[in-house]
C-alpha positions as CSV (number, residue, x, y, z in Angstrom):
1,M,33.7,5.4,17.2
2,T,34.4,8.4,19.4
3,K,34.9,7.2,23.0
4,E,34.6,10.6,24.5
5,A,31.0,10.9,23.2
6,E,30.1,7.4,24.5
7,I,31.5,8.3,27.9
8,F,29.7,11.6,28.0
9,K,26.4,10.0,27.1
10,S,26.8,7.3,29.8
11,K,27.6,9.9,32.5
12,N,25.1,12.6,31.6
13,L,21.6,11.2,31.7
14,L,20.0,14.1,29.9
15,N,16.7,14.1,28.0
16,Y,18.4,13.9,24.6
17,E,15.0,13.6,22.9
18,E,14.3,17.2,23.6
19,L,17.7,18.5,22.5
20,S,18.6,19.8,19.0
21,V,21.6,19.3,16.7
22,S,23.0,22.7,17.9
23,D,22.9,21.3,21.5
24,F,24.6,18.1,20.4
25,N,27.4,20.1,18.8
26,K,28.4,21.3,22.2
27,F,29.1,17.7,23.3
28,P,32.1,15.6,22.2
29,A,32.2,15.4,18.4
30,L,31.6,12.2,16.5
31,T,34.2,10.9,14.1
32,G,34.1,7.4,12.7
33,I,31.8,4.8,11.2
34,Y,28.4,4.5,12.9
35,N,25.8,1.8,12.8
36,F,22.3,3.0,11.6
37,T,19.0,1.1,11.5
38,A,16.0,1.8,9.3
39,G,13.1,-0.7,9.1
40,K,14.6,-4.2,9.1
41,Y,18.0,-3.0,7.7
42,E,21.3,-2.2,9.4
43,F,24.1,-0.3,7.6
44,N,27.0,2.0,8.3
45,L,27.5,5.7,7.8
46,I,30.6,7.9,7.9
47,C,30.7,11.0,10.1
48,I,33.6,13.3,10.6
49,K,33.5,15.9,13.4
50,N,29.7,15.9,13.5
51,D,29.5,16.7,9.7
52,D,26.5,14.4,9.1
53,T,23.6,15.6,11.2
54,S,21.6,12.4,10.5
55,V,24.3,10.4,12.3
56,V,24.6,12.9,15.1
57,S,20.8,12.8,15.8
58,Y,20.8,9.0,15.6
59,F,23.7,8.7,18.0
60,W,22.3,10.9,20.7
61,K,18.6,10.2,20.3
62,G,18.7,6.6,19.2
63,H,16.7,7.3,16.1
64,H,16.5,9.7,13.1
65,D,13.5,10.1,10.7
66,K,12.4,6.7,11.9
67,V,8.8,6.8,10.6
68,G,9.8,8.1,7.2
69,L,12.6,5.7,6.7
70,D,10.5,2.7,7.9
71,L,7.8,3.7,5.4
72,W,10.4,4.0,2.6
73,S,11.8,0.6,3.5
74,K,8.3,-0.9,3.0
75,I,7.6,1.0,-0.2
76,T,10.9,-0.2,-1.7
77,E,10.4,-3.8,-0.9
78,N,8.4,-4.1,-4.2
79,E,11.0,-4.3,-7.1
80,G,11.2,-1.2,-9.3
81,V,13.0,2.0,-10.0
82,F,13.1,4.6,-7.2
83,I,14.2,8.2,-7.4
84,D,15.8,9.9,-4.4
85,V,15.7,13.7,-5.0
86,G,17.9,15.5,-2.6
87,S,19.8,12.3,-1.6
88,H,22.2,14.1,0.7
89,T,24.6,11.5,2.2
90,G,22.5,8.5,1.0
91,L,20.1,7.4,3.7
92,Y,17.1,6.8,1.4
93,T,19.2,5.5,-1.4
94,I,20.9,3.0,0.9
95,V,17.6,1.8,2.3
96,G,16.0,1.5,-1.1
97,L,18.9,-0.7,-2.3
98,L,18.9,-2.9,0.8
99,S,15.1,-3.4,0.6
100,N,15.2,-5.3,-2.7
101,K,18.4,-6.4,-4.4
102,N,16.7,-5.9,-7.8
103,N,15.8,-2.3,-7.2
104,F,17.4,0.5,-9.2
105,L,18.0,3.8,-7.4
106,I,18.5,7.1,-9.1
107,S,20.1,9.6,-6.7
108,I,19.9,13.3,-7.4
109,E,22.0,15.6,-5.3
110,P,23.3,19.2,-6.1
111,S,26.1,19.3,-3.6
112,F,29.3,17.6,-4.7
113,I,30.3,17.2,-1.0
114,N,27.2,15.4,-0.2
115,L,27.4,13.3,-3.3
116,G,31.0,12.3,-2.6
117,R,30.0,11.2,0.9
118,M,27.0,9.3,-0.4
119,K,29.3,7.3,-2.8
120,S,31.6,6.6,0.1
121,N,28.7,5.4,2.2
122,L,27.4,3.2,-0.7
123,R,30.9,1.7,-1.0
124,L,31.2,1.2,2.7
125,N,28.0,-1.0,2.6
126,N,29.0,-2.9,-0.5
127,L,26.3,-1.3,-2.5
128,F,28.2,-1.0,-5.8
129,K,25.4,-1.9,-8.2
130,N,22.0,-0.6,-9.3
131,N,22.6,3.0,-8.6
132,S,22.9,6.1,-10.8
133,C,24.0,9.4,-9.4
134,F,23.2,12.8,-10.9
135,L,25.2,15.8,-9.6
136,G,22.6,18.5,-9.9
137,A,19.1,19.6,-8.9
138,A,15.6,18.6,-10.0
139,S,13.0,21.1,-11.0
140,N,10.4,21.7,-13.7
141,Y,12.9,22.1,-16.5
142,S,16.2,20.7,-17.7
143,G,19.2,22.9,-18.3
144,Q,21.3,25.0,-16.0
145,G,20.5,26.9,-12.8
146,L,22.0,28.6,-9.8
147,F,22.4,26.9,-6.5
148,M,22.7,28.6,-3.1
149,S,24.5,26.4,-0.6
150,H,24.2,26.7,3.1
151,P,27.0,29.0,4.4
152,D,28.1,26.6,7.1
153,K,30.7,24.4,5.4
154,T,31.2,22.1,8.4
155,F,28.1,20.1,7.6
156,T,27.6,17.8,4.7
157,S,23.9,17.6,5.1
158,K,22.9,21.3,5.5
159,G,20.3,22.3,3.0
160,G,20.7,24.4,-0.1
161,R,18.4,25.2,-3.0
162,I,17.9,26.6,-6.4
163,A,18.0,30.4,-6.2
164,S,18.6,33.6,-8.2
165,S,22.2,33.6,-7.3
166,G,24.9,31.1,-6.4
167,E,27.0,28.5,-8.2
168,K,26.0,27.1,-11.6
169,I,24.6,23.6,-11.5
170,N,22.9,21.2,-13.8
171,V,19.1,21.0,-13.5
172,I,17.0,18.0,-14.6
173,K,13.3,17.4,-15.0
174,L,12.4,13.9,-13.8
175,D,10.4,13.2,-16.9
176,D,13.6,13.6,-18.9
177,I,15.3,10.8,-17.2
178,S,15.8,7.8,-19.5
179,I,14.7,4.5,-17.9
180,S,15.8,1.4,-19.7
181,G,13.6,-1.6,-20.4
182,N,10.1,-1.9,-19.0
183,K,10.9,-1.0,-15.4
184,K,8.3,0.7,-13.3
185,I,9.0,3.8,-11.3
186,N,7.5,2.8,-7.9
187,G,8.6,5.6,-5.6
188,I,10.0,9.1,-5.4
189,K,11.4,10.8,-2.3
190,I,11.7,14.6,-2.6
191,D,13.6,16.9,-0.2
192,T,14.6,20.0,-2.0
193,E,14.3,22.9,0.5
194,G,11.3,24.5,-1.1
195,E,11.7,23.4,-4.8
196,D,9.4,20.4,-4.1
197,Y,6.3,21.6,-6.0
198,K,8.4,22.3,-9.1
199,V,10.0,18.9,-8.9
200,L,6.5,17.4,-9.1
201,L,5.6,19.5,-12.1
202,G,8.7,18.1,-13.8
203,A,7.6,14.6,-13.1
204,E,4.0,14.9,-14.4
205,N,4.4,12.1,-17.0
206,I,6.0,9.8,-14.4
207,I,3.1,10.5,-12.0
208,K,0.5,10.0,-14.6
209,N,1.9,6.8,-16.0
210,F,3.2,5.0,-12.9
211,K,1.4,6.6,-9.9
212,P,4.5,6.1,-7.7
213,H,4.5,6.4,-3.9
214,I,5.8,9.9,-3.0
215,I,7.4,11.1,0.2
216,I,7.8,14.9,-0.1
217,E,8.6,17.9,2.1
218,M,5.7,20.4,2.2
219,R,5.5,24.0,3.4
220,E,2.6,26.2,4.0
221,T,3.6,28.3,0.9
222,N,3.4,25.3,-1.4
223,K,0.8,23.1,0.4
224,T,-2.2,23.9,-1.7
225,D,-0.2,23.7,-5.0
226,I,1.1,20.2,-4.2
227,I,-2.2,18.8,-3.0
228,E,-4.1,20.2,-6.0
229,F,-1.6,18.9,-8.4
230,L,-1.4,15.4,-7.0
231,S,-5.2,15.2,-6.4
232,K,-5.7,15.3,-10.2
233,F,-4.1,11.8,-10.2
234,N,-6.3,10.6,-7.3
235,Y,-3.6,10.8,-4.6
236,Q,-4.4,10.7,-0.9
237,F,-2.2,12.4,1.7
238,Y,-0.8,11.5,5.0
239,I,1.4,13.3,7.6
240,I,4.6,11.6,8.6
241,S,5.3,12.5,12.2
242,E,5.3,10.2,15.2
243,K,3.1,8.0,13.1
244,I,1.4,8.2,9.6
245,V,-2.0,9.9,9.8
246,P,-4.4,11.2,7.1
247,L,-3.9,14.8,6.3
248,E,-7.0,17.0,6.9
249,L,-6.0,20.0,4.9
250,Q,-8.6,22.4,6.2
251,N,-7.3,21.9,9.8
252,Y,-3.6,21.6,9.2
253,K,-1.3,24.6,9.2
254,I,2.4,23.9,8.6
255,Q,4.5,26.0,10.9
256,N,7.9,25.2,9.3
257,V,8.0,22.1,7.2
258,A,6.1,18.8,7.2
259,N,6.9,15.4,5.6
260,I,4.0,14.1,3.6
261,Y,3.3,10.7,2.2
262,A,1.1,10.6,-1.0
263,S,-0.2,7.4,-2.5
264,V,-2.9,6.2,-4.8
265,N,-5.1,3.5,-3.3
266,S,-5.3,0.5,-5.6
Protein backbone atom coordinates (compact mmCIF):
# COMPACT_ATOMS: atom_id res chain seq x y z
CA MET A 1 0.00 0.00 0.00
CA THR A 2 1.24 3.50 -0.79
CA LYS A 3 2.51 5.05 2.46
CA GLU A 4 2.56 8.57 1.04
CA ALA A 5 -1.22 8.45 0.51
CA GLU A 6 -1.85 7.16 4.04
CA ILE A 7 0.31 9.88 5.55
CA PHE A 8 -1.35 12.56 3.41
CA LYS A 9 -4.82 11.41 4.46
CA SER A 10 -3.92 11.35 8.16
CA LYS A 11 -2.41 14.82 8.06
CA ASN A 12 -5.03 16.49 5.86
CA LEU A 13 -8.45 16.26 7.46
CA LEU A 14 -10.39 17.23 4.34
CA ASN A 15 -14.01 16.48 3.53
CA TYR A 16 -13.08 13.68 1.13
CA GLU A 17 -16.76 12.84 0.64
CA GLU A 18 -17.24 16.02 -1.38
CA LEU A 19 -14.16 15.53 -3.55
CA SER A 20 -14.03 13.91 -7.00
CA VAL A 21 -11.63 11.45 -8.60
CA SER A 22 -9.96 14.37 -10.39
CA ASP A 23 -9.29 15.88 -6.96
CA PHE A 24 -7.90 12.58 -5.68
CA ASN A 25 -5.52 12.39 -8.62
CA LYS A 26 -3.78 15.51 -7.25
CA PHE A 27 -2.93 13.58 -4.06
CA PRO A 28 -0.24 10.90 -3.72
CA ALA A 29 -1.04 8.06 -6.13
CA LEU A 30 -2.10 4.59 -5.04
CA THR A 31 -0.11 1.56 -6.12
CA GLY A 32 -0.54 -1.85 -4.58
CA ILE A 33 -3.17 -4.31 -3.40
CA TYR A 34 -6.10 -2.74 -1.56
CA ASN A 35 -8.78 -4.21 0.66
CA PHE A 36 -12.36 -3.66 -0.49
CA THR A 37 -15.61 -4.45 1.35
CA ALA A 38 -19.01 -5.00 -0.26
CA GLY A 39 -21.91 -6.32 1.80
CA LYS A 40 -20.54 -9.06 4.05
CA TYR A 41 -17.56 -9.74 1.81
CA GLU A 42 -13.96 -8.57 1.85
CA PHE A 43 -11.57 -8.99 -1.05
CA ASN A 44 -8.54 -7.39 -2.65
CA LEU A 45 -8.15 -5.28 -5.77
CA ILE A 46 -5.07 -4.20 -7.68
CA CYS A 47 -4.41 -0.53 -8.39
CA ILE A 48 -1.37 0.90 -10.19
CA LYS A 49 -0.81 4.65 -10.13
CA ASN A 50 -4.51 5.40 -9.55
CA ASP A 51 -5.55 3.40 -12.63
CA ASP A 52 -8.65 1.89 -10.97
CA THR A 53 -11.02 4.68 -9.96
CA SER A 54 -13.11 2.28 -7.84
CA VAL A 55 -10.12 1.66 -5.59
CA VAL A 56 -9.19 5.35 -5.54
CA SER A 57 -12.71 6.39 -4.45
CA TYR A 58 -12.84 3.63 -1.84
CA PHE A 59 -9.47 4.57 -0.35
CA TRP A 60 -10.23 8.28 0.06
CA LYS A 61 -13.96 8.15 0.81
CA GLY A 62 -14.11 4.81 2.60
CA HIS A 63 -16.78 3.48 0.25
CA HIS A 64 -17.62 3.09 -3.42
CA ASP A 65 -21.01 2.18 -4.93
CA LYS A 66 -21.95 0.84 -1.49
CA VAL A 67 -25.72 0.65 -1.96
CA GLY A 68 -25.48 -0.99 -5.39
CA LEU A 69 -22.85 -3.53 -4.35
CA ASP A 70 -24.71 -4.36 -1.12
CA LEU A 71 -27.86 -4.94 -3.16
CA TRP A 72 -25.97 -7.15 -5.65
CA SER A 73 -24.48 -9.17 -2.79
CA LYS A 74 -28.00 -9.93 -1.54
CA ILE A 75 -29.33 -10.74 -5.02
CA THR A 76 -26.47 -13.17 -5.67
CA GLU A 77 -26.91 -15.07 -2.40
CA ASN A 78 -29.53 -17.20 -4.16
CA GLU A 79 -27.71 -19.75 -6.33
CA GLY A 80 -27.90 -19.24 -10.06
CA VAL A 81 -26.30 -17.77 -13.17
CA PHE A 82 -25.55 -14.04 -13.14
CA ILE A 83 -24.43 -11.83 -16.01
CA ASP A 84 -22.13 -8.86 -15.43
CA VAL A 85 -22.35 -6.64 -18.53
CA GLY A 86 -19.58 -4.07 -18.50
CA SER A 87 -17.63 -5.93 -15.83
CA HIS A 88 -14.66 -3.51 -15.86
CA THR A 89 -12.10 -4.68 -13.29
CA GLY A 90 -14.45 -7.21 -11.71
CA LEU A 91 -16.22 -5.66 -8.71
CA TYR A 92 -19.66 -7.14 -9.39
CA THR A 93 -18.23 -10.40 -10.69
CA ILE A 94 -16.17 -10.89 -7.55
CA VAL A 95 -19.07 -10.11 -5.23
CA GLY A 96 -21.33 -12.49 -7.14
CA LEU A 97 -18.81 -15.32 -6.82
CA LEU A 98 -18.23 -14.69 -3.12
CA SER A 99 -21.96 -14.52 -2.30
CA ASN A 100 -22.58 -18.16 -3.20
CA LYS A 101 -19.87 -20.68 -4.08
CA ASN A 102 -22.26 -22.43 -6.48
CA ASN A 103 -22.98 -19.33 -8.56
CA PHE A 104 -21.79 -19.03 -12.15
CA LEU A 105 -20.80 -15.55 -13.34
CA ILE A 106 -20.66 -14.52 -16.98
CA SER A 107 -18.51 -11.40 -17.37
CA ILE A 108 -18.77 -9.29 -20.53
CA GLU A 109 -16.18 -6.56 -21.02
CA PRO A 110 -15.09 -4.87 -24.29
CA SER A 111 -11.74 -3.52 -23.04
CA PHE A 112 -8.92 -6.08 -23.04
CA ILE A 113 -7.10 -3.91 -20.45
CA ASN A 114 -10.06 -4.08 -18.07
CA LEU A 115 -10.57 -7.78 -18.75
CA GLY A 116 -6.92 -8.53 -18.03
CA ARG A 117 -7.10 -6.65 -14.74
CA MET A 118 -10.34 -8.43 -13.82
CA LYS A 119 -8.71 -11.82 -14.38
CA SER A 120 -5.81 -10.74 -12.17
CA ASN A 121 -8.24 -9.61 -9.47
CA LEU A 122 -10.08 -12.93 -9.67
CA ARG A 123 -6.81 -14.81 -9.37
CA LEU A 124 -5.73 -12.61 -6.47
CA ASN A 125 -8.87 -13.61 -4.56
CA ASN A 126 -8.61 -17.33 -5.42
CA LEU A 127 -11.74 -17.17 -7.55
CA PHE A 128 -10.60 -19.54 -10.28
CA LYS A 129 -13.87 -21.37 -10.91
CA ASN A 130 -17.41 -20.68 -12.06
CA ASN A 131 -16.60 -17.72 -14.28
CA SER A 132 -16.69 -17.24 -18.04
CA CYS A 133 -15.24 -14.07 -19.60
CA PHE A 134 -16.28 -12.63 -22.96
CA LEU A 135 -14.04 -9.99 -24.54
CA GLY A 136 -16.61 -7.88 -26.34
CA ALA A 137 -19.73 -5.81 -25.93
CA ALA A 138 -23.39 -6.69 -25.42
CA SER A 139 -26.18 -5.21 -27.52
CA ASN A 140 -29.33 -6.25 -29.41
CA TYR A 141 -27.43 -8.30 -32.01
CA SER A 142 -24.54 -10.74 -32.24
CA GLY A 143 -21.70 -10.10 -34.65
CA GLN A 144 -19.11 -7.35 -34.92
CA GLY A 145 -19.19 -3.69 -34.02
CA LEU A 146 -16.96 -0.68 -33.43
CA PHE A 147 -15.93 0.38 -29.94
CA MET A 148 -14.80 3.86 -28.99
CA SER A 149 -12.56 3.77 -25.91
CA HIS A 150 -12.05 6.64 -23.52
CA PRO A 151 -9.00 8.62 -24.71
CA ASP A 152 -7.33 8.65 -21.28
CA LYS A 153 -5.23 5.48 -21.26
CA THR A 154 -4.09 5.96 -17.65
CA PHE A 155 -7.34 4.51 -16.26
CA THR A 156 -8.47 0.94 -16.56
CA SER A 157 -12.04 1.78 -15.64
CA LYS A 158 -12.84 4.72 -17.87
CA GLY A 159 -15.93 4.16 -19.95
CA GLY A 160 -16.15 3.37 -23.64
CA ARG A 161 -19.07 2.38 -25.81
CA ILE A 162 -20.25 0.98 -29.12
CA ALA A 163 -20.03 3.78 -31.69
CA SER A 164 -19.89 4.52 -35.39
CA SER A 165 -16.10 4.52 -35.31
CA GLY A 166 -13.35 2.91 -33.26
CA GLU A 167 -11.75 -0.50 -32.89
CA LYS A 168 -13.48 -3.65 -34.14
CA ILE A 169 -14.93 -5.75 -31.35
CA ASN A 170 -17.16 -8.79 -30.98
CA VAL A 171 -20.76 -8.06 -30.01
CA ILE A 172 -23.12 -10.53 -28.37
CA LYS A 173 -26.83 -10.63 -27.68
CA LEU A 174 -27.44 -12.04 -24.19
CA ASP A 175 -30.14 -14.34 -25.55
CA ASP A 176 -27.46 -16.03 -27.68
CA ILE A 177 -25.42 -17.10 -24.64
CA SER A 178 -25.57 -20.86 -24.14
CA ILE A 179 -26.37 -21.86 -20.56
CA SER A 180 -25.66 -25.49 -19.71
CA GLY A 181 -28.06 -27.62 -17.69
CA ASN A 182 -31.21 -26.28 -16.09
CA LYS A 183 -29.57 -23.33 -14.38
CA LYS A 184 -31.63 -20.20 -13.81
CA ILE A 185 -30.41 -16.74 -14.72
CA ASN A 186 -31.18 -14.82 -11.53
CA GLY A 187 -29.54 -11.45 -12.12
CA ILE A 188 -28.06 -9.08 -14.68
CA LYS A 189 -25.96 -6.00 -14.03
CA ILE A 190 -25.71 -3.61 -17.00
CA ASP A 191 -23.23 -0.72 -17.22
CA THR A 192 -22.59 0.07 -20.87
CA GLU A 193 -22.29 3.87 -21.15
CA GLY A 194 -25.60 4.33 -22.99
CA GLU A 195 -26.04 0.99 -24.77
CA ASP A 196 -28.14 -0.25 -21.85
CA TYR A 197 -31.55 -0.29 -23.55
CA LYS A 198 -30.19 -2.28 -26.50
CA VAL A 199 -28.67 -4.78 -24.06
CA LEU A 200 -32.17 -5.32 -22.63
CA LEU A 201 -33.62 -5.83 -26.12
CA GLY A 202 -31.01 -8.50 -26.72
CA ALA A 203 -32.03 -10.24 -23.48
CA GLU A 204 -35.79 -10.34 -24.10
CA ASN A 205 -36.05 -14.14 -23.91
CA ILE A 206 -33.98 -14.28 -20.73
CA ILE A 207 -36.17 -11.60 -19.15
CA LYS A 208 -39.38 -13.27 -20.28
CA ASN A 209 -38.35 -16.74 -19.07
CA PHE A 210 -36.39 -16.01 -15.89
CA LYS A 211 -37.49 -12.54 -14.67
CA PRO A 212 -33.98 -11.84 -13.34
CA HIS A 213 -33.15 -9.01 -10.96
CA ILE A 214 -31.64 -6.18 -12.99
CA ILE A 215 -29.29 -3.38 -11.99
CA ILE A 216 -28.94 -0.96 -14.90
CA GLU A 217 -27.61 2.48 -15.74
CA MET A 218 -30.34 4.76 -17.00
CA ARG A 219 -30.19 8.13 -18.74
CA GLU A 220 -32.90 10.63 -19.52
CA THR A 221 -32.57 9.72 -23.22
CA ASN A 222 -33.36 6.02 -22.65
CA LYS A 223 -35.44 6.23 -19.45
CA THR A 224 -38.83 5.84 -21.10
CA ASP A 225 -37.69 3.04 -23.42
CA ILE A 226 -36.20 1.00 -20.57
CA ILE A 227 -39.22 1.40 -18.31
CA GLU A 228 -41.77 0.65 -21.05
CA PHE A 229 -39.83 -2.45 -22.12
CA LEU A 230 -39.44 -3.94 -18.65
CA SER A 231 -42.97 -2.96 -17.60
CA LYS A 232 -44.27 -5.47 -20.16
CA PHE A 233 -42.82 -8.15 -17.88
CA ASN A 234 -44.29 -6.61 -14.69
CA TYR A 235 -41.06 -5.10 -13.40
CA GLN A 236 -41.05 -2.45 -10.70
CA PHE A 237 -38.33 0.19 -10.48
CA TYR A 238 -36.18 1.65 -7.73
CA ILE A 239 -33.50 4.34 -7.64
CA ILE A 240 -30.15 3.29 -6.17
CA SER A 241 -28.65 6.33 -4.47
CA GLU A 242 -28.04 6.79 -0.75
CA LYS A 243 -30.73 4.15 -0.31
CA ILE A 244 -33.10 2.20 -2.54
CA VAL A 245 -36.35 4.08 -3.14
CA PRO A 246 -39.26 3.55 -5.58
CA LEU A 247 -38.93 5.38 -8.87
CA GLU A 248 -41.72 7.87 -9.55
CA LEU A 249 -41.14 8.38 -13.24
CA GLN A 250 -43.32 11.46 -13.68
CA ASN A 251 -41.33 13.37 -11.03
CA TYR A 252 -37.86 12.08 -11.77
CA LYS A 253 -35.59 13.78 -14.28
CA ILE A 254 -32.13 12.26 -14.72
CA GLN A 255 -29.44 14.92 -14.90
CA ASN A 256 -26.58 12.69 -15.99
CA VAL A 257 -26.95 9.01 -15.18
CA ALA A 258 -28.86 7.05 -12.54
CA ASN A 259 -28.46 3.50 -11.27
CA ILE A 260 -31.79 1.69 -11.27
CA TYR A 261 -32.87 -1.59 -9.71
CA ALA A 262 -35.66 -3.45 -11.51
CA SER A 263 -37.39 -6.54 -10.09
CA VAL A 264 -40.57 -8.54 -10.38
CA ASN A 265 -42.39 -9.02 -7.09
CA SER A 266 -43.12 -12.69 -6.45
